[in-house]
N, CA, C and O atoms as CSV, one atom per row, in Angstrom:
chain,resi,resn,atom,element,x,y,z
A,1,UNK,N,N,46.873,19.021,23.722
A,1,UNK,CA,C,48.085,19.617,23.632
A,1,UNK,C,C,46.961,20.424,23.699
A,1,UNK,O,O,45.797,20.221,23.354
A,2,UNK,N,N,47.651,21.612,24.329
A,2,UNK,CA,C,46.404,23.233,24.498
A,2,UNK,C,C,45.902,23.067,23.871
A,2,UNK,O,O,45.708,21.915,23.482
A,3,UNK,N,N,45.054,24.674,23.064
A,3,UNK,CA,C,44.419,25.293,22.585
A,3,UNK,C,C,45.912,26.277,21.978
A,3,UNK,O,O,46.907,25.591,22.214
A,4,UNK,N,N,46.081,26.846,21.691
A,4,UNK,CA,C,46.863,28.137,20.993
A,4,UNK,C,C,46.544,29.472,22.219
A,4,UNK,O,O,47.303,30.245,22.803
A,5,UNK,N,N,45.407,29.323,22.238
A,5,UNK,CA,C,44.894,30.649,22.960
A,5,UNK,C,C,45.298,30.987,24.243
A,5,UNK,O,O,45.605,32.075,24.731
A,6,UNK,N,N,45.211,29.131,25.007
A,6,UNK,CA,C,45.242,29.263,26.735
A,6,UNK,C,C,46.494,29.754,26.386
A,6,UNK,O,O,46.636,30.801,27.016
A,7,UNK,N,N,47.900,29.438,25.406
A,7,UNK,CA,C,48.785,29.156,25.604
A,7,UNK,C,C,49.283,30.326,25.581
A,7,UNK,O,O,49.986,30.605,26.553
A,8,UNK,N,N,49.124,31.281,24.618
A,8,UNK,CA,C,48.922,32.723,25.473
A,8,UNK,C,C,48.762,33.499,25.953
A,8,UNK,O,O,49.255,34.578,26.284
A,9,UNK,N,N,47.637,32.688,26.057
A,9,UNK,CA,C,46.700,34.129,27.949
A,9,UNK,C,C,47.686,33.814,28.954
A,9,UNK,O,O,48.231,34.472,29.841
A,10,UNK,N,N,47.760,32.606,28.557
A,10,UNK,CA,C,48.714,32.489,29.713
A,10,UNK,C,C,50.645,32.907,30.083
A,10,UNK,O,O,51.431,32.849,31.029
A,11,UNK,N,N,50.626,33.331,28.591
A,11,UNK,CA,C,52.078,34.458,29.339
A,11,UNK,C,C,51.486,35.302,28.847
A,11,UNK,O,O,52.335,36.091,28.434
A,12,UNK,N,N,50.096,35.820,28.509
A,12,UNK,CA,C,50.384,36.942,28.606
A,12,UNK,C,C,49.579,37.621,29.763
A,12,UNK,O,O,48.922,38.605,29.422
A,13,UNK,N,N,49.538,37.328,30.805
A,13,UNK,CA,C,48.903,37.534,32.269
A,13,UNK,C,C,50.824,37.301,32.986
A,13,UNK,O,O,51.277,38.022,33.875
A,14,UNK,N,N,51.454,36.393,32.450
A,14,UNK,CA,C,52.689,36.558,32.796
A,14,UNK,C,C,53.390,38.066,32.342
A,14,UNK,O,O,54.356,38.534,32.943
A,15,UNK,N,N,52.970,38.493,31.601
A,15,UNK,CA,C,53.631,39.174,31.026
A,15,UNK,C,C,52.759,40.473,31.991
A,15,UNK,O,O,53.344,41.075,32.891
A,16,UNK,N,N,51.565,40.707,31.687
A,16,UNK,CA,C,50.918,41.568,33.131
A,16,UNK,C,C,50.750,41.781,33.918
A,16,UNK,O,O,50.297,42.853,34.319
A,17,UNK,N,N,51.143,40.518,34.732
A,17,UNK,CA,C,52.166,40.619,35.933
A,17,UNK,C,C,53.318,41.107,35.994
A,17,UNK,O,O,53.705,41.577,37.064
A,18,UNK,N,N,53.855,41.111,35.254
A,18,UNK,CA,C,55.228,41.789,35.787
A,18,UNK,C,C,55.117,43.384,35.115
A,18,UNK,O,O,56.025,44.192,35.309
A,19,UNK,N,N,54.305,43.615,34.576
A,19,UNK,CA,C,53.454,45.224,34.190
A,19,UNK,C,C,53.539,46.146,35.383
A,19,UNK,O,O,53.959,47.275,35.636
A,20,UNK,N,N,52.728,44.772,36.223
A,20,UNK,CA,C,51.871,45.885,37.091
A,20,UNK,C,C,52.987,45.705,38.270
A,20,UNK,O,O,52.842,46.524,39.178
A,21,UNK,N,N,54.072,44.792,38.433
A,21,UNK,CA,C,54.386,45.288,39.484
A,21,UNK,C,C,55.699,46.108,38.910
A,21,UNK,O,O,56.671,46.041,39.662
A,22,UNK,N,N,55.858,46.752,37.887
A,22,UNK,CA,C,57.065,47.584,37.423
A,22,UNK,C,C,58.129,46.971,36.939
A,22,UNK,O,O,59.047,47.783,36.824
A,23,UNK,N,N,58.512,45.587,36.500
A,23,UNK,CA,C,59.575,44.755,36.713
A,23,UNK,C,C,59.462,44.848,35.105
A,23,UNK,O,O,58.535,44.690,34.310
A,24,UNK,N,N,60.784,45.166,34.997
A,24,UNK,CA,C,61.775,45.087,33.151
A,24,UNK,C,C,61.634,43.889,32.520
A,24,UNK,O,O,60.972,42.851,32.544
A,25,UNK,N,N,62.881,44.669,31.709
A,25,UNK,CA,C,62.600,43.321,30.908
A,25,UNK,C,C,61.785,42.266,30.856
A,25,UNK,O,O,62.074,41.251,31.490
A,26,UNK,N,N,61.356,42.295,30.570
A,26,UNK,CA,C,59.513,41.007,30.872
A,26,UNK,C,C,58.924,41.342,28.976
A,26,UNK,O,O,57.787,41.604,28.584
A,27,UNK,N,N,60.244,41.189,28.149
A,27,UNK,CA,C,59.468,40.909,26.164
A,27,UNK,C,C,59.863,39.285,26.728
A,27,UNK,O,O,60.680,38.687,27.426
A,28,UNK,N,N,59.063,39.142,26.168
A,28,UNK,CA,C,58.822,37.381,26.011
A,28,UNK,C,C,58.851,37.531,24.395
A,28,UNK,O,O,58.579,38.583,23.817
A,29,UNK,N,N,59.360,35.865,23.511
A,29,UNK,CA,C,58.577,36.175,22.466
A,29,UNK,C,C,57.638,35.013,22.814
A,29,UNK,O,O,58.313,34.244,23.499
A,30,UNK,N,N,56.434,34.536,22.670
A,30,UNK,CA,C,55.585,34.479,22.192
A,30,UNK,C,C,55.605,33.081,21.579
A,30,UNK,O,O,55.268,31.982,22.020
A,31,UNK,N,N,56.217,33.575,20.173
A,31,UNK,CA,C,56.479,32.237,19.946
A,31,UNK,C,C,57.331,31.459,19.902
A,31,UNK,O,O,57.254,30.770,18.885
A,32,UNK,N,N,58.400,31.145,20.739
A,32,UNK,CA,C,59.067,30.564,21.248
A,32,UNK,C,C,58.455,29.718,22.170
A,32,UNK,O,O,58.145,28.533,22.048
A,33,UNK,N,N,58.245,30.929,23.662
A,33,UNK,CA,C,57.874,30.177,24.440
A,33,UNK,C,C,56.093,29.371,24.268
A,33,UNK,O,O,55.497,29.348,25.345
A,34,UNK,N,N,55.539,28.948,23.420
A,34,UNK,CA,C,55.050,28.659,23.613
A,34,UNK,C,C,54.453,27.048,24.053
A,34,UNK,O,O,53.582,26.761,24.875
A,35,UNK,N,N,55.246,26.184,23.208
A,35,UNK,CA,C,55.948,24.882,24.113
A,35,UNK,C,C,56.318,25.098,25.472
A,35,UNK,O,O,55.844,24.220,26.193
A,36,UNK,N,N,57.075,26.053,26.158
A,36,UNK,CA,C,57.113,25.701,27.705
A,36,UNK,C,C,55.751,25.728,28.634
A,36,UNK,O,O,55.331,25.191,29.659
A,37,UNK,N,N,55.415,26.477,27.859
A,37,UNK,CA,C,53.153,27.668,28.313
A,37,UNK,C,C,52.718,25.765,27.791
A,37,UNK,O,O,52.314,25.343,28.874
A,38,UNK,N,N,52.649,24.967,27.130
A,38,UNK,CA,C,52.342,24.654,26.823
A,38,UNK,C,C,52.118,23.049,27.504
A,38,UNK,O,O,51.238,22.285,27.901
A,39,UNK,N,N,53.595,23.161,27.319
A,39,UNK,CA,C,54.516,21.890,28.694
A,39,UNK,C,C,53.166,21.590,30.312
A,39,UNK,O,O,52.636,20.772,31.063
A,40,UNK,N,N,53.327,23.269,29.848
A,40,UNK,CA,C,52.953,23.482,31.791
A,40,UNK,C,C,51.190,23.362,31.950
A,40,UNK,O,O,50.698,22.732,32.886
A,41,UNK,N,N,50.321,24.072,30.878
A,41,UNK,CA,C,49.511,23.668,30.607
A,41,UNK,C,C,48.098,22.135,30.758
A,41,UNK,O,O,46.903,21.948,30.983
A,42,UNK,N,N,49.558,21.317,30.390
A,42,UNK,CA,C,49.815,19.586,30.118
A,42,UNK,C,C,49.609,18.763,31.418
A,42,UNK,O,O,49.026,17.732,31.751
A,43,UNK,N,N,50.412,19.774,32.016
A,43,UNK,CA,C,50.744,19.734,33.292
A,43,UNK,C,C,49.438,19.718,34.593
A,43,UNK,O,O,49.125,18.833,35.390
A,44,UNK,N,N,49.021,20.777,34.422
A,44,UNK,CA,C,48.541,21.817,35.800
A,44,UNK,C,C,47.358,22.128,35.134
A,44,UNK,O,O,47.077,21.971,33.945
A,45,UNK,N,N,46.697,22.591,36.055
A,45,UNK,CA,C,45.259,23.031,35.925
A,45,UNK,C,C,45.597,24.586,35.291
A,45,UNK,O,O,46.753,24.983,35.143
A,46,UNK,N,N,44.703,25.185,35.033
A,46,UNK,CA,C,44.392,26.486,34.683
A,46,UNK,C,C,44.563,27.795,36.134
A,46,UNK,O,O,45.414,28.648,36.386
A,47,UNK,N,N,43.251,27.353,36.822
A,47,UNK,CA,C,43.807,27.118,38.334
A,47,UNK,C,C,44.915,27.202,38.979
A,47,UNK,O,O,45.496,28.141,39.523
A,48,UNK,N,N,45.200,25.817,38.820
A,48,UNK,CA,C,46.898,25.957,39.563
A,48,UNK,C,C,47.671,26.930,39.147
A,48,UNK,O,O,48.046,27.943,39.737
A,49,UNK,N,N,47.954,26.420,37.727
A,49,UNK,CA,C,49.106,27.696,37.019
A,49,UNK,C,C,48.683,29.121,37.522
A,49,UNK,O,O,49.530,29.941,37.876
A,50,UNK,N,N,47.410,29.364,37.538
A,50,UNK,CA,C,47.632,30.817,38.034
A,50,UNK,C,C,47.680,30.853,39.771
A,50,UNK,O,O,48.131,31.754,40.477
A,51,UNK,N,N,47.248,29.957,40.063
A,51,UNK,CA,C,47.722,30.931,41.405
A,51,UNK,C,C,49.394,29.929,42.004
A,51,UNK,O,O,49.547,30.010,43.222
A,52,UNK,N,N,50.160,29.351,41.488
A,52,UNK,CA,C,51.051,29.400,41.372
A,52,UNK,C,C,51.583,30.323,41.696
A,52,UNK,O,O,52.009,30.798,42.749
A,53,UNK,N,N,51.506,30.762,39.955
A,53,UNK,CA,C,51.821,32.418,38.964
A,53,UNK,C,C,52.008,33.558,39.932
A,53,UNK,O,O,53.045,34.207,39.802
A,54,UNK,N,N,50.809,34.046,41.284
A,54,UNK,CA,C,51.027,34.832,41.907
A,54,UNK,C,C,51.467,34.295,42.959
A,54,UNK,O,O,52.154,35.198,43.438
A,55,UNK,N,N,51.539,33.365,43.694
A,55,UNK,CA,C,52.703,32.879,44.651
A,55,UNK,C,C,54.038,32.732,44.375
A,55,UNK,O,O,54.599,32.255,45.362
A,56,UNK,N,N,54.623,32.887,43.670
A,56,UNK,CA,C,55.548,33.601,42.479
A,56,UNK,C,C,55.709,34.209,42.403
A,56,UNK,O,O,56.832,34.405,42.867
A,57,UNK,N,N,55.278,35.054,41.999
A,57,UNK,CA,C,54.910,36.256,42.031
A,57,UNK,C,C,56.051,37.244,43.372
A,57,UNK,O,O,57.003,38.002,43.561
A,58,UNK,N,N,54.952,36.426,43.954
A,58,UNK,CA,C,55.032,36.916,45.602
A,58,UNK,C,C,56.445,36.696,46.529
A,58,UNK,O,O,56.998,37.362,47.405
A,59,UNK,N,N,56.709,35.473,45.897
A,59,UNK,CA,C,57.928,35.221,46.427
A,59,UNK,C,C,59.455,35.336,45.753
A,59,UNK,O,O,60.503,34.950,46.270
A,60,UNK,N,N,59.280,35.978,44.443
A,60,UNK,CA,C,60.823,36.476,43.924
A,60,UNK,C,C,60.671,38.013,43.439
A,60,UNK,O,O,59.950,38.542,42.594
A,61,UNK,N,N,61.342,38.349,44.045
A,61,UNK,CA,C,61.442,39.971,43.177
A,61,UNK,C,C,61.910,40.326,41.978
A,61,UNK,O,O,61.583,41.449,41.594
A,62,UNK,N,N,62.844,39.430,41.014
A,62,UNK,CA,C,63.059,39.167,39.589
A,62,UNK,C,C,62.397,38.460,39.234
A,62,UNK,O,O,63.001,37.404,39.047
A,63,UNK,N,N,60.940,38.363,38.890
A,63,UNK,CA,C,60.432,36.676,38.120
A,63,UNK,C,C,60.788,36.708,36.738
A,63,UNK,O,O,60.880,37.726,36.052
A,64,UNK,N,N,61.033,35.236,36.279
A,64,UNK,CA,C,61.589,35.800,34.911
A,64,UNK,C,C,60.219,34.391,34.293
A,64,UNK,O,O,59.840,33.458,35.001
A,65,UNK,N,N,59.874,34.594,33.240
A,65,UNK,CA,C,58.983,33.491,32.151
A,65,UNK,C,C,59.531,32.048,32.988
A,65,UNK,O,O,58.971,31.418,33.885
A,66,UNK,N,N,61.299,31.733,32.074
A,66,UNK,CA,C,61.626,30.547,31.957
A,66,UNK,C,C,62.395,30.206,33.940
A,66,UNK,O,O,62.795,29.093,34.281
A,67,UNK,N,N,62.401,30.896,34.468
A,67,UNK,CA,C,61.975,31.143,36.182
A,67,UNK,C,C,60.515,29.558,36.710
A,67,UNK,O,O,60.505,28.394,37.109
A,68,UNK,N,N,59.227,31.055,36.185
A,68,UNK,CA,C,58.035,30.288,36.174
A,68,UNK,C,C,58.427,28.480,35.439
A,68,UNK,O,O,58.510,27.289,35.737
A,69,UNK,N,N,58.532,29.318,34.490
A,69,UNK,CA,C,58.112,27.426,33.728
A,69,UNK,C,C,59.088,26.507,33.900
A,69,UNK,O,O,58.796,25.620,33.098
A,70,UNK,N,N,60.324,26.111,34.614
A,70,UNK,CA,C,60.887,25.279,34.952
A,70,UNK,C,C,60.610,25.083,36.236
A,70,UNK,O,O,60.886,23.953,36.638
A,71,UNK,N,N,60.157,25.811,37.002
A,71,UNK,CA,C,60.009,25.363,38.221
A,71,UNK,C,C,58.519,25.547,39.164
A,71,UNK,O,O,58.312,25.680,40.370
A,72,UNK,N,N,57.613,25.479,37.937
A,72,UNK,CA,C,56.430,25.057,38.662
A,72,UNK,C,C,55.905,24.120,39.285
A,72,UNK,O,O,54.998,24.191,40.113
A,73,UNK,N,N,56.483,23.167,38.891
A,73,UNK,CA,C,56.396,21.887,40.205
A,73,UNK,C,C,56.921,22.159,41.194
A,73,UNK,O,O,56.134,21.763,42.053
A,74,UNK,N,N,58.035,22.728,41.836
A,74,UNK,CA,C,58.771,23.424,43.010
A,74,UNK,C,C,57.642,24.055,43.296
A,74,UNK,O,O,56.873,23.365,43.965
A,75,UNK,N,N,57.209,25.271,42.994
A,75,UNK,CA,C,56.638,26.201,43.175
A,75,UNK,C,C,55.255,25.324,44.202
A,75,UNK,O,O,55.064,25.289,45.418
A,76,UNK,N,N,54.496,24.704,43.030
A,76,UNK,CA,C,53.079,23.994,43.712
A,76,UNK,C,C,53.238,23.775,44.649
A,76,UNK,O,O,52.558,24.251,45.558
A,77,UNK,N,N,54.673,22.567,44.905
A,77,UNK,CA,C,54.875,21.890,45.943
A,77,UNK,C,C,55.321,22.890,47.250
A,77,UNK,O,O,54.989,22.633,48.407
A,78,UNK,N,N,55.921,23.766,46.960
A,78,UNK,CA,C,56.635,24.652,48.743
A,78,UNK,C,C,54.972,25.107,48.859
A,78,UNK,O,O,54.414,25.207,49.952
A,79,UNK,N,N,54.071,25.442,47.157
A,79,UNK,CA,C,52.793,26.227,48.089
A,79,UNK,C,C,52.038,25.535,48.480
A,79,UNK,O,O,51.119,26.047,49.119
A,80,UNK,N,N,52.045,24.327,48.332
A,80,UNK,CA,C,51.128,23.369,48.988
A,80,UNK,C,C,51.946,23.201,50.650
A,80,UNK,O,O,51.414,23.526,51.711
A,81,UNK,N,N,53.362,22.608,50.493
A,81,UNK,CA,C,53.475,22.072,52.070
A,81,UNK,C,C,52.896,23.887,52.671
A,81,UNK,O,O,51.946,23.890,53.454
A,82,UNK,N,N,53.625,25.542,52.183
A,82,UNK,CA,C,52.933,25.805,52.996
A,82,UNK,C,C,52.100,26.137,53.525
A,82,UNK,O,O,52.129,26.843,54.534
A,83,UNK,N,N,50.642,25.483,52.684
A,83,UNK,CA,C,49.687,25.972,53.616
A,83,UNK,C,C,49.550,25.070,54.471
A,83,UNK,O,O,49.172,25.421,55.589
A,84,UNK,N,N,49.909,23.121,54.115
A,84,UNK,CA,C,50.058,22.178,55.197
A,84,UNK,C,C,50.803,22.898,57.256
A,84,UNK,O,O,50.554,22.508,58.397
A,85,UNK,N,N,51.716,24.030,56.689
A,85,UNK,CA,C,52.133,24.220,57.505
A,85,UNK,C,C,51.678,25.212,58.152
A,85,UNK,O,O,51.924,25.222,59.358
A,86,UNK,N,N,50.931,26.277,57.607
A,86,UNK,CA,C,49.662,27.367,58.187
A,86,UNK,C,C,48.533,26.090,59.138
A,86,UNK,O,O,48.108,26.194,60.288
A,87,UNK,N,N,48.404,25.436,58.559
A,87,UNK,CA,C,47.415,24.052,58.629
A,87,UNK,C,C,47.731,23.898,60.501
A,87,UNK,O,O,47.091,24.122,61.528
A,88,UNK,N,N,49.000,23.422,60.164
A,88,UNK,CA,C,49.321,22.482,61.105
A,88,UNK,C,C,49.488,24.039,62.284
A,88,UNK,O,O,48.870,23.776,63.316
A,89,UNK,N,N,49.775,24.683,62.317
A,89,UNK,CA,C,50.530,25.837,63.671
A,89,UNK,C,C,49.078,26.526,64.300
A,89,UNK,O,O,48.784,27.075,65.362
A,90,UNK,N,N,48.210,26.114,62.801
A,90,UNK,CA,C,46.929,26.899,63.873
A,90,UNK,C,C,46.635,26.087,64.884
A,90,UNK,O,O,46.227,26.393,66.004
A,91,UNK,N,N,46.961,24.569,64.236
A,91,UNK,CA,C,46.110,23.516,64.944
A,91,UNK,C,C,46.962,23.578,66.127
A,91,UNK,O,O,46.544,23.198,67.221
A,92,UNK,N,N,48.050,24.005,65.969
A,92,UNK,CA,C,48.859,23.628,67.611
A,92,UNK,C,C,48.682,24.901,68.319
A,92,UNK,O,O,49.118,24.788,69.465
A,93,UNK,N,N,48.086,26.381,68.015
A,93,UNK,CA,C,48.041,27.692,68.198
A,93,UNK,C,C,46.575,27.208,69.320
A,93,UNK,O,O,46.499,27.385,70.536
A,94,UNK,N,N,45.589,26.596,68.432
A,94,UNK,CA,C,44.317,25.967,69.137
A,94,UNK,C,C,44.879,25.634,70.494
A,94,UNK,O,O,44.725,26.368,71.470
A,95,UNK,N,N,45.617,24.354,70.515
A,95,UNK,CA,C,45.755,23.380,71.376
A,95,UNK,C,C,46.345,23.703,72.311
A,95,UNK,O,O,45.811,23.226,73.312
A,96,UNK,N,N,47.555,24.528,72.628
A,96,UNK,CA,C,48.003,25.190,73.465
A,96,UNK,C,C,47.150,26.376,73.710
A,96,UNK,O,O,47.613,27.071,74.614
A,97,UNK,N,N,46.117,26.804,73.226
A,97,UNK,CA,C,44.722,27.326,73.817
A,97,UNK,C,C,43.929,26.993,74.832
A,97,UNK,O,O,43.503,27.708,75.739
A,98,UNK,N,N,43.748,25.789,74.609
A,98,UNK,CA,C,42.944,24.927,75.229
A,98,UNK,C,C,43.598,24.792,76.570
A,98,UNK,O,O,42.997,25.212,77.559
A,99,UNK,N,N,45.411,23.945,76.747
A,99,UNK,CA,C,45.941,23.529,77.479
A,99,UNK,C,C,46.592,24.662,79.006
A,99,UNK,O,O,47.103,24.326,80.074
A,100,UNK,N,N,46.296,25.879,78.498
A,100,UNK,CA,C,46.199,27.196,78.992
A,100,UNK,C,C,45.088,27.603,79.813
A,100,UNK,O,O,45.211,28.081,80.941
A,101,UNK,N,N,44.176,27.432,79.312
A,101,UNK,CA,C,42.677,27.879,80.136
A,101,UNK,C,C,42.456,26.262,80.369
A,101,UNK,O,O,41.458,25.855,80.965
């Protein structure tokens, strides 16, 4: 079980990102949602969660805590697939350049 401080820090980071992006309706009951934060912290590292949260805010216009908490594993998988695709395309571009020269 994650420490209480870590759980509340994760939820607070989500709220701060919402405020920075001027997203309304970001009131989160930290005491009831600490269980979702605990599950996330048990499943993923803090660094992974921070990068997934950044990715979630970049692809979603109206991010919600529930959406993030329920789909963190899918978001992480999507983020990894996107990175693999970027690397693959970069390799293909290099091969195409070699072929054309």
